[in-house]
C-alpha positions in Angstrom: -15.0 29.3 -4.5 -16.5 28.1 -7.9 -16.6 29.2 -10.8 -20.3 28.4 -12.6 -22.9 26.9 -10.6 -22.2 23.2 -9.6 -23.2 20.3 -13.3 -26.4 18.1 -12.2 -23.5 14.9 -12.7 -25.2 11.5 -14.6 -27.2 8.3 -12.7 -25.4 4.8 -14.3 -25.5 1.6 -13.2 -22.6 0.3 -10.8 -19.7 0.0 -12.3 -17.0 -3.5 -11.7 -14.1 -2.0 -10.3 -11.4 -3.3 -8.9 -10.2 -3.9 -5.9 -6.3 -4.1 -6.0 -7.4 -0.1 -7.6 -9.0 1.0 -5.3 -7.7 -0.3 -1.8 -4.4 1.4 -3.7 -6.3 4.3 -4.5 -7.9 4.8 -1.4 -4.7 4.4 0.6 -3.2 7.1 -0.6 -4.3 9.9 3.0 -5.0 12.6 0.4 -7.4 11.4 -1.8 -8.9 9.6 0.4 -9.4 13.4 2.3 -10.8 14.0 -2.0 -12.7 10.8 -0.8 -14.3 12.2 2.1 -14.4 15.7 0.7 -17.1 14.4 -3.0 -19.0 12.3 -0.5 -21.2 14.8 -0.3 -21.9 14.1 -3.4 -21.9 17.6 -5.2 -19.9 18.3 -8.0 -16.2 19.7 -6.9 -14.1 22.0 -10.0 -10.7 21.0 -8.8 -9.4 24.9 -7.8 -12.5 24.3 -5.3 -10.6 20.8 -3.9 -7.2 22.6 -4.2 -8.7 25.1 -1.2 -10.1 23.0 0.4 -6.7 20.5 0.8 -4.1 23.3 1.2 -2.2 22.5 -1.6 -1.5 24.0 -5.4 -4.6 22.1 -8.5 -1.7 19.9 -10.2 -1.4 18.4 -7.2 -4.6 17.1 -6.1 -5.4 16.6 -10.4 -2.5 14.3 -10.3 -4.4 12.5 -7.7 -8.1 13.0 -8.8 -6.7 11.0 -11.9 -6.2 8.2 -9.7 -9.3 8.2 -8.1 -10.1 7.9 -12.0 -8.6 5.3 -12.8 -9.7 3.2 -10.4 -13.7 4.4 -11.5 -14.7 5.8 -8.0 -14.7 9.5 -9.7 -16.0 10.3 -12.7 -15.7 13.3 -15.1 -18.9 15.9 -15.5 -18.4 18.3 -17.8 -19.6 21.9 -17.8 -22.1 22.4 -19.9 -21.8 26.0 -19.7 -18.6 26.4 -20.5 -17.9 24.7 -24.1 -16.8 21.9 -22.1 -14.0 24.1 -21.2 -14.6 23.1 -17.1 -14.7 19.8 -15.9 -16.4 19.0 -12.4 -15.6 15.5 -10.2 -18.0 13.3 -8.8 -18.3 10.9 -6.4 -21.9 9.0 -8.1 -24.6 8.5 -6.2 -24.6 4.4 -6.6 -21.2 4.7 -4.2 -22.9 6.1 -2.0 -26.1 4.8 -1.5 -26.5 5.0 2.5 -25.5 7.8 4.0 -22.0 8.0 5.6 -21.5 4.4 4.1 -19.2 4.4 0.6 -20.1 1.0 -1.0 -18.3 0.1 -3.5 -19.4 -3.4 -3.4 -15.5 -4.2 -3.6 -15.1 -3.1 0.0 -18.4 -0.9 1.9 -16.7 2.6 4.4 -17.9 3.9 6.6 -17.5 7.3 6.9 
């Protein structure tokens, strides 16, 4: 249950990702579940992801930070909340083909 409507994420060029960081981030079962949840292309807040994963938000937040640090996810600020609400998004550049995530250094079929 989100508190506001999903913001529109920015469109960006494909980033150059470090394969070691990508493989390390995706190697954790919970982070893999989070990525699969975000593969729908929508922006999700921590509360929504916490509920979907059945975990507390601080635990989810740590995993989201690792995925962001690897370059897999981006943060999108909700302008309606004065920048205090952030959404997590799996950029469209990684989801160009339905059912496939292409991180440049690896391709994952969902």
